[in-house]
C-alpha positions as CSV (number, residue, x, y, z in Angstrom):
1,M,0.0,0.0,0.0
2,E,1.3,3.4,-0.9
3,E,2.1,5.9,1.9
4,P,-0.3,8.9,2.3
5,T,0.7,12.4,1.4
6,I,1.2,14.9,4.3
7,G,-2.0,16.7,3.1
8,Q,-4.0,13.4,3.3
9,L,-2.8,12.9,6.9
10,E,-3.7,16.5,7.8
11,R,-7.2,16.0,6.4
12,E,-7.7,12.7,8.1
13,I,-6.7,14.1,11.5
14,S,-9.1,17.1,10.9
15,N,-11.9,14.7,10.0
16,R,-11.3,12.5,13.0
17,I,-11.2,15.5,15.4
18,R,-14.4,16.8,13.9
19,S,-16.0,13.4,14.5
20,L,-14.6,13.2,18.0
21,Y,-16.0,16.5,19.1
22,N,-19.4,15.6,17.6
23,V,-19.6,12.2,19.2
24,K,-18.0,12.8,22.6
25,L,-19.1,16.5,23.2
26,G,-22.1,16.9,21.0
27,Q,-20.3,19.9,19.5
28,R,-20.4,20.7,15.8
29,I,-17.1,22.5,15.4
30,G,-16.2,25.0,12.8
31,R,-13.2,25.2,10.6
32,I,-10.1,23.1,11.5
33,I,-6.6,24.0,10.4
34,C,-4.1,21.2,10.8
35,H,-0.4,21.4,9.7
36,F,2.7,19.4,10.4
37,F,6.0,21.2,11.1
38,D,8.9,18.7,11.3
39,T,8.1,16.9,14.6
40,Q,5.3,19.2,15.6
41,L,1.6,19.2,14.6
42,A,-0.3,22.5,15.0
43,I,-4.1,22.4,15.0
44,T,-6.7,25.2,15.4
45,I,-10.4,24.6,15.9
46,E,-13.1,27.2,15.5
47,N,-16.4,27.0,17.4
48,S,-15.1,24.5,19.9
49,V,-16.8,25.9,23.0
50,T,-19.9,23.8,23.9
51,L,-23.4,25.1,24.4
52,A,-23.2,24.3,28.1
53,E,-20.0,26.5,28.4
54,Q,-21.6,29.3,26.4
55,T,-24.7,29.2,28.7
56,I,-22.6,29.3,31.8
57,L,-20.6,32.3,30.4
58,R,-23.8,34.2,29.5
59,S,-25.0,33.7,33.1
60,G,-21.9,35.6,34.2
61,N,-20.2,32.7,35.9
62,D,-16.8,32.9,34.2
63,V,-15.1,30.9,36.9
64,L,-17.4,27.9,36.5
65,A,-17.1,28.1,32.7
66,E,-13.3,27.9,33.0
67,K,-13.6,24.9,35.4
68,V,-16.0,23.1,33.0
69,R,-13.5,23.8,30.1
70,L,-10.6,22.4,32.2
71,D,-12.6,19.3,32.9
72,I,-13.5,18.9,29.2
73,D,-9.8,19.2,28.3
74,K,-8.9,16.5,30.8
75,I,-11.3,14.2,29.1
76,I,-10.7,15.1,25.4
77,K,-6.8,15.4,25.5
78,P,-6.1,11.7,25.8
79,L,-8.7,11.0,23.0
80,L,-7.0,13.6,20.8
81,K,-3.6,12.1,21.5
82,D,-4.8,8.6,20.7
83,T,-6.5,9.8,17.5
84,I,-3.3,11.5,16.2
85,E,-1.2,8.5,17.0
86,E,-3.6,6.2,15.3
87,V,-3.6,8.3,12.1
88,I,0.2,8.9,11.9
89,N,1.2,5.6,13.4
90,K,3.9,7.4,15.5
91,P,4.0,8.3,19.2
92,V,2.9,11.7,20.5
93,I,5.4,12.8,23.2
94,E,3.3,15.7,24.5
95,L,0.0,17.3,23.7
96,M,-0.8,20.8,24.7
97,S,-4.0,22.6,24.2
98,Y,-5.7,25.9,25.1
99,T,-9.3,27.0,24.5
100,S,-10.3,30.6,24.6
101,L,-13.9,30.9,25.9
102,T,-14.0,34.4,24.5
103,S,-13.2,33.6,20.9
104,G,-14.5,30.0,20.9
105,R,-11.2,28.7,19.4
106,T,-9.0,25.9,20.5
107,A,-5.2,25.6,19.8
108,I,-3.5,22.3,20.0
109,T,0.2,21.5,19.6
110,A,1.3,17.9,19.5
111,I,5.0,17.1,19.8
112,L,5.9,13.9,17.9
113,E,8.7,11.5,18.5
114,Q,9.5,11.7,14.8
115,P,7.8,13.0,11.7
116,P,5.1,10.8,10.0
117,V,6.1,8.6,7.1
118,V,4.6,10.1,4.0
119,R,5.0,10.0,0.2
120,N,6.1,13.6,0.1
121,P,8.4,14.2,3.2
122,R,9.9,17.4,1.6
123,A,6.5,19.0,1.9
124,I,6.8,19.1,5.7
125,P,8.3,22.4,6.8
126,K,11.5,21.8,8.9
127,A,12.4,23.5,12.1
128,N,15.0,26.2,11.8
């Protein structure tokens, strides 16, 4: 079987994350941007804040909304890590994420043990 291109991996990760948020959180997220950079994977997700978090924010309870988001992150991060590892067939050393309740966006950075094996490895930007 032929190796995928880097673009195919990025699209597959995006599709799987979209499905994960829908199935596990009931959240229909917006646009996802997913790019590999050598041994790093950068992902941004729009409209990632759940309806429950939005409702809590509108009630003026910012502290509770932040607590709910931290709890959601604790649940979703291992699932994101497993999803990425499954798609690229390589270990993720570390996964960091942050969600802005104000903008509704999530930023994720995955640090990989090594770049994924792809048909077009030169298309992956290298670190300086």
